[in-house]
N, C-alpha and C positions, 0 to 999 in steps of 0.2 A: 361088428362094424369094422370096416377096412380103414383103420387110422382115424385121425381127427380132421374135421373140416371147420374152418372159421370163415364166416360170411360177414364182411364189413360193408356197410352202406354209407357212402358219403353223398350228401345232397350238394347240388350246385356245381359239381366239378366238371370241367371240360378240358380237353387236351389243349385247346387254343391258349388257355391261361397257364396250364401246368407245364407244358413243354419248354417255354422260355425259362421258367424257374429251374427246371431240371437241368437244362443246358448250362445254366449259370452256377450249378452246384448247390443250389439252395434247398433242394428236396432230395437229400441223399438216400433216404429210406425208400421212397417211391421209385427213384432211379434204379436202385438195386433190385427191387421187386420186378420192375419192367424187364431189366436185363436178364433176369433168371427165370422169367415166366412168359406167358402169352398175354398180349394186350391188344386192345382195339376199342372200337366205339360201341356203346350200348345204344341201340336204336329202338324206335317204335313205341316210345312212351305214349299211351293212348289219350291221356287226359291232362288238363291243365292243373288238376289238383292231385297232390302227391298221395292222398289217401289210397286211391286206386292203384297207383304205380308201385308203391311199396308192398301192398298186399299181393299184387301180381308176382312180384319178385319172390315172395315167400311161399307162394302156392302153386305157381306154374299155370295159373288160370287167368284169363282176362276178366274184366269187371263183372260181366254177366255170370261168370262161373263162380266168383267168390262173393258177390253181393255188395261190394264196397265201391260205390261210384263217387261218393262225396263224404265230407266230414260228418254228415248226419244221414239218417235213413228214417223215412216216415212209413210206418206199417199200415196194414189195412184198417186198423182201429184208429187211424189218424194221430197216433202217438209218435212224436218225433224223438228219436234217440240218437245219441252220439255213436258213430260207428266204432266198433271195437271187437274184442275177441268173441263176445256173445252174439254179435250180428253177422259175423263171417259165416258163410254158408258152406264152406268146405274146410278140409284139414290143411294146416300149414306144415312146413317141414318139421318143426319141433314136435307137433302132434304125432307125425309118422314115426319119428325117432323114438318117442315115448312108447308108442304101440309096439315097436320092435325091440323094446327092452333097453334102449340106450338112454343117455342123460344129455340134456340140453341146457345151454345158457341162452336166454333170449332177453336182451336188454334194450330198452328205448326204441323198439321197433314201432313205427306209427300204427295207430289203430289196434293196439293190443291190450287196452285196459278193459276190464280188470285182468290182472296177471293170471295166466292159465296154470292149472295144477299139474304141470309136467314134472317128471323126475329131473332134478338139477336145480335150476334157479330161473325164475321169470320175474322181470322188473318192467312194468309197463312204462309207456312214454311219459306219463304224468310225473314220474319220479324227477325228471330233469326240468319239467315245465312249470310246476306249481310251487309257490312258496310254502304252502301247507299241504301235506299229503293226505288225500282221502283214503278210506278203506279200500283194500283190494289192489294196491300198487305193487306189493311184493308177495311172492310165493316161493318157498314156504315161509311162514311167519317168523321162524326162528332167526332169520337173517335181517328182520326188519330193524331191530335196534342198532345193529352195526351199520347198516346202510343209511339210516337216518343220521347217524353220527358223522358219516363221511361227507354228507352234502355240504356244499359251500354256497354262500349267497354273494350278491354283488358287493356287499360291504366287507366281505372277507378278502377281497382282492386288493393286494398292496399296490402302492404307486409304482414301484419298479416293474411289477408285472404288467400293469396297464401301459407303462411307458414302452414296452416291447411293441405295442400296436400303435401308440400315439407318442412318439418321442418328444414332441413339444407340448407335453401334458400340462406344464405350468402355464401355458398361454391360453388355455381354454377357460372362457368365462362361464363357469358352471351355473351362475345365477340366471343367465339368459340363454345358454346353450345346453339343452338336455341330452345331446347326443353322446356325451361321454358316459353318462349314467346308463343310457340305453345300451351302449357298447359293453359296459361292465355286466349288465344283465345277460346279454348274449354270451359273453365269455364264461360266466358262471354256469349257464346251461350246458355249454359245450364240455366243461370240466365234469359236470355231474353225469353227463352221458358216458364219459370215459371212466369215471370212478366206479360206476355200477358194474361195467363189464370187467374191469381189471380185478375188482373184488371177487367176482364170480370165478374168474380164471385162476385166481390164487387160492380160493377157499373151497371150491366145489369141483369134483371130478366131472369131466364132460367128454362127449363124443362129437357133438355139434354145437357151435356157438354162433349166434347172430346178434350183431349190434348195429344200431342205426344212429349215425351222427346227423340226425335230421336238423339239429339246431344250426348247422352251417348256413342253411337258407336265410336265417335271420340276419346274417352279416351282409347279405346281398346289397342292401341299400348303400353300404359304404363302398361298394365296388365303383360307384359312379365318380368317386373322388380320385381313383387310381389313375396314374399316368397311362395305363393301358386302355383307358376309355376316352371317347370323345363325346361331348355333350355339355349341357348347361350345368356349370358348377363354378362358384366363385373361387378366385385364386387363393383367398385366405382359407377356404375350406379344403382346398387341395393341399395346401401346406400343412394343415393340421392333421387331416385324415387320409392323406394320399397313400400312406404306407399300410393302412389297415388290411386291405385285401391280400397283399402279399404276405404280411405277417401272419394272417389267419392260416394260410396254407403251410407256412413253415411250422406253425404250431401243430397242425394236423399231421404233418410229417413226423414230428416228435412223438405224437400219440400213437401213430401207426408203428413206430419202432418199438414202443413198449408192448403193443399187442403181439407183434411178431416174436418178440423175446419170450413172452409168456406162452405163446402157442408152441414154440419149439420148431426145429428144422424139419421134423417128420410130418408136421401138420400141413394140410393143403389150405392155402389162403385165397379167398376170392374177394376182391375189392370192386364194388359195383356202384355206379351212380344211376339211379332210376331216371333222373332227368337233369339236364344241365342247369345253368344259371337262369333263374326266372328273368323275363324281359324287364328292363329298366326303362321307364318312360323317358324318351328324349336322348337316350344314351346307347352307344354301341362300342364294341372293342376297336381300339386304334391300331392294333397289330404293329407295334413298333418294329422298324427294320424290315418289314415284309412288303412294303409298297402300298400305295394308296388303293390300288385295285383290290387288294386282299382284305380291305377293311370290313367288307360285308361277309367274309367267309366264316360265318358263324351261325350255328343253329342251336338255340338253347335247349331244344328237345333232346339232343344227343348227349348222353352221358359218357362215362368211361367204364372200361372193364379191364382188370388185371387179374390173372390167375397164376398161382405158383404152387407147385407141389411135387412130390416124388414121382408121380405118374404122369406129370404134365410136361410139355415141351418147354424149352428154354429160349429166350430172346426171339420170339416168333410173333407174328401178327395173327389176330383173330378177326375174321370178317363176319358180319351178319348176325351178331349176337343180339337177341331180343330179351326183354324182361322175363317172358314166360319160359325161356330156355334154362334159367339157372336152377330152378327147383329140380327138374329131371337130372341135370348134371350133378347136383349135390347128392341126390339119391344114388346115382351111379358111382360116385366117388366113395360113398359110405358103404357100398355093397348091398344096398337095399333095393327091393323091387321097384320098378318105375311103372306108374299107372299109365295104361294106354289112353286113358281119357284126359291126360294132361295135354294142354294146348301148345306146350313148347317141345323142344327136342333136346336130346343129349348132345352137347357140343363136342362131338367125337374128334373133330380136327384139332382140339386142344391137347389131346392125349398123345403120349409117345407111342403107345400101341392101342389100336382100336378097341374100345371097351366092349364087353359082351354083357350088357345089362340084363338082369332078370326082369321079365315083364309080368304085369299083373293087370287084370281088366280094370280095376279101380280100387283105390284105397277106401273110397267112400262106402263101398259095399262090404268091407271087412268088419267082422265083429271084434270086440275087445275094447280096452280102455285107451283112448287117444289123449287123455288129459285135457278134455274140453270143458267149457262152462256152458250152462244153459242160458237161455235168453234173459233169465232173471238178473244176470249181471250187467245188462246194458243200462247205461245212464240216460234217463230221459231228461228233456228240458224241464227246468223248474216250473211248478204250477204258477200261473200268473204271468208267464212269459207273454208279452204283447202279441196279438195275432199278426201284426205286421212283420214281426221278427220271424215267426213261424213260417209265414208265407215266403219270406226271403230265403229261408233255409230250403223250403220245398222247391222254389224255383231253381235254386242252385243244384239240388239233387236232380231235377228233371233235365236241366241243361247238360250236366255231366253225363247223365245216362244216355241222352240223345247223342252226344259226341261219341261215346263208346259204341253205340249201335251203328253209327255211321262208319266208324273205323272197321266194323265187321260187315259193312255193306248190307245191313238189314234195314232197308228203307221202309218196309211195311210196319216195323215197330217204331222207327225213329221219327218218321214224318208226322204221325198223329201227336207225338209228344211236342215236337217243334210247333205244330199248329196251336196247341194249347198255350205254350209259352208266348207265341206271337199274339194271341188274343189277350193274354194277361198284360203284356207290355208291348204294344204295337210300335212304340217309339224306339225299341231296342234293335239296332241295325244287325247285331250278331244273330239274333233269333230269326229275323226276317231273311237274311242272306242264306242261312242254313236251310230254312224252310223252302225258299225259292229253288235252291239247287236240288233239293230232294224231289220237289214236285216236277221240276224239269226232267230229271232222270226217269221218273215214273210216267212221263208224258201226260201229266195232268195239266194241260196247257191253260185252260180257263182259270184254274186256281192259281197257277204260277203267274199268269199275266196280272192278276189282281195284286199280288205281293210285289212283283217287280215294278209295276207302275207306281205303287206307294213309295217304294224305295227311291225311284227316280225323282219323284215329286218332293219328297221330304229330306233326303240325304244329299243327293247330288254327288255322292262319292264314286270314285272309279269302279268300285265293286258293283255298283248298280248298273253301270254301262256294260261291264263284263257279263253280268247276268242277262242283260238285254241281248247281247251278242249270242250267248249260249241258248237262250230261248228261241231266238230267230233261227239259229242253226237247226235246232231240233224240229222246228216247224217247217223246215225246208225253204226258208225265205233267205236265200243266200245274199242277195243284194243288201237287205237290211242288216244282216249279220256283218258283212264287210264294212258297212257304214259305221256300225257301232265299234268295230275294232279300230277303225281309223280314228274315232274320237278317243278311244282308250289309249292309243299309241301316244297321244299328245299329253296325257295326264297321269299315266300309271306311275311315273317316277321310280323311286327306289323301293319297290315292293316286290320282292322275289316271288312270293306266293301268287300274286295277281299275274305277274309276267309269265310264270309257268303255266297257269291256267289258261291265259290268253293264247299261249303256244298250242295247247291242246285243242282249243276251239278253232284255231287257224288250221290245224291238221284236219279237223272235221270238215272244214270248208275246202280242203284239198289245196290250200294256199301255202305250199311248202316254203317259199322265200319269206313270207310273213312269219311263219312259225319259227324259222331259223333266226329271224331278227329278234323275236320275243325271247326265245330260249337263250340267245347270245347275251341279251341284256340281263336276264336272270342269272346266268352263270358268271357274268362280270361282277355282279354283286355278291353271289354266293357260289363259288366254284364247286362246292361239294353238295349241291342240291340234287338229290337222287332223281326226282321226277323230271327236272329239266334235262339231266343227262340222258334219261330214258327217252324223253321226247326228241332230243337232238339226234339220238341214235335212230329213231324211226325216220326222221328227216333224211339222214344219210342213206338209209335203206331206200327211200324213195328216189334219191339221187343216184342209186346203184353203187354207192361207195360202201359195200357191205363189210369190208374189213374194219374200217373206222367205226361203222355202226355197231359191230360186235364188241369192239374195245370200249365204246361209250356205255353200252348196256351192261357189260361186265363191271365197270366202275359203279354203275348205279346199284346193282344188286349186291356188290361188295359193301357198299355203304349202308344199305337197308335191305336185308334179305326178304323182309315181308312186303317189299314193293312189287306187287303183282305186275304192274305195268312194265317195270324193268325186265322181269322175266319174259314177258310177252315180246318186248322189243328185241331181246336177245334171241328168242326163238325165230323171229322174223329174219334177222341177219343170218342165223345158222341155216335156216331153210333155203335161203338164196345162195348160200355158200355150199349147197349140196351136202349138208351134214344132217340127214333126216333124223337119225337117232338122237343126236344132241338137241335138235329143234323140238322133237316130241317131248323130251325130258323137260325142256324149258316151258313149253306150252302146258304140260301137265302140272308143273309147279304153279304157273299162273292160274290155272283152273282150280287147283287146290286152295290157293290163297283167296281167290275171288270166284266162287263157282258160277256166278251170274254174268261173267264177262264173256259175251258172245264172240268177239273177234278171236279169242283163243280157241274156242270150239271150231270156228270156221277153218282155221289153219290146221287143226288136228284132223278134221274131217278130210281135208285134201291130202294130208300126209298119210293117214291111215288108208285112204281109198286106194293108194298105190299098192298097199300090202294085202288088201281084202278083196275077195271076189265079189262081184255084184250079187246082191241077195244073200250074202253070208250073214249068219246070226250076229257076228261082231259088228259088221257094218250097219245092219238094221238097228242094233242097239245104240250105236253112236248117233245115227240120224234121229232116232226117237228122243235121245237125251237132248240134242240141240233144239228140237221142236218143243220139248217139254220146258226148256228154259224160257222160250218166248211166251209160252202159255202161262208159266209161273209169273213172269213179269206183268202180264196183263191182269192176272188174278190179284197180284199185289196191289196194282193200281185201283182195282175195284174195291178191294178190302180197305185201302186207305181212305178212299172217298166215302165209303160207308161209315167208317169210324169218325171221320170229321163231321159228317152230317148228323150222326147220332149224338155226338157230344154237344154240338151247337143246338140241336133240338131239345136235348135234355137240360 
């Protein structure tokens, strides 16, 4: 192993909240880490449930590759189990380190129960979450007594300690206000997450350590009382609990200082947030001192990344880091082979000198002991669990699985799942909207019309109007599409996602001024929205302002490297700026990220045509591939229709 690597996961962290605290000198450890390392935004969290996101971070694979879509998984025998180490379908970093002869510490990482038998120490996430520990939380067992003794409960927290978060502690009416007790429980969980990893770093030799401070998420409800938020909250609540959110991050900064002290100067430290703060109903950041227009400049999906180590650059920005990129990067830092089947990349731009990783076809095909558990370790729901609860778990699994498939542009697999969910709960707008959009993309217009009409009748939401516009556009009914966009313009309000989508539909209508207007509204609410930046770039290309188009597209892909549309728009600008080599590279990236995106193929065909003689094998191959894409989309539509008909008939 080439030195030590410490991977720290913070949930709910975003730069929008941390930067003001850093500038005020209240997070000195994080500030030093940023100044001496590389930092940026962690983008592309695929799901609204962190089960998948944290597992992607530890494996370098998206949900379909590691099998964790939701907190539970229902197998073919209809048995519902909690996701954990026994249900993960690929190796995590600590398994690979174990196979390579190294020692790992893995503590409080979500979905790792039961603890895996890796060399070093493994403590599952249940250590910090449950008042009573079930079997299998700690491996090896000789550490169990000491770790049990270390744990703290909410009743162990002293009044001065709680007063750090709630200075007016004495004014809380605990007979009628349970929030103080809830806060104490959250704080005890945070300390237990920290105690487990510090015990391991002090008592056990290690090459790789991974710790998840997943309990930070639990404090999110107290963020609504912070002065940094606008939304419904009583003034009395703000006075009592308004300092909790800031005090939490000051506490995390102190815990980070202890981890870095134990790791030592020669260790490489990676601090990553798989997903930012979960959305709070009725609340959004106020962004004090930054102007009213910046109030919407917030995307809770984007987390943070900071990396510091002897081989890494200092005080530099990192762009386009995705969750699946960190496992390959950690393997490269440890000097271990990187599997070519991993879905992420080594973040080479973070290194002082470009690394030369050793490549391996796949760790999954290697023989040897990876310190894994068999499926017998998975915890099933108790017998006698009501069927309604099991069905709720199953619906959640299906919904998150469909979301992950949509992120990968796999409509053939996602749409039948959405159809099943829509049939189970036709009153759920989220299911109906996702199904309608998938059907429209597959050009299954009769099926899409049925869902869109139901949404228009029952919901009346702006998204139903937008779906109508999208459907009419695909059916080449441009007048009806424009009429729907007119109605949407009056009611879209402050909905960045809808406004960005409306801009895309307007571009399909070839109504550039309307698209510019929608994208402008979106960026006024959320200046860092990658899709809107890309769409505005395409508008500028249509207006022949190619220099601005290129700058906008570069901003888009810098924010989210996995944004295929941003790469496409960048290629369009570069092609018109007579930079064919750069344009081809951008279009090839868009094609790799979304193989079914035909506009990228069309541009590539025109660019390559200049370099290829008519009838040449390379040109014929490109033409064949473009034709195959269209045929594949038609085949997907037929497959989806058959699946839907068979399920309904059965």
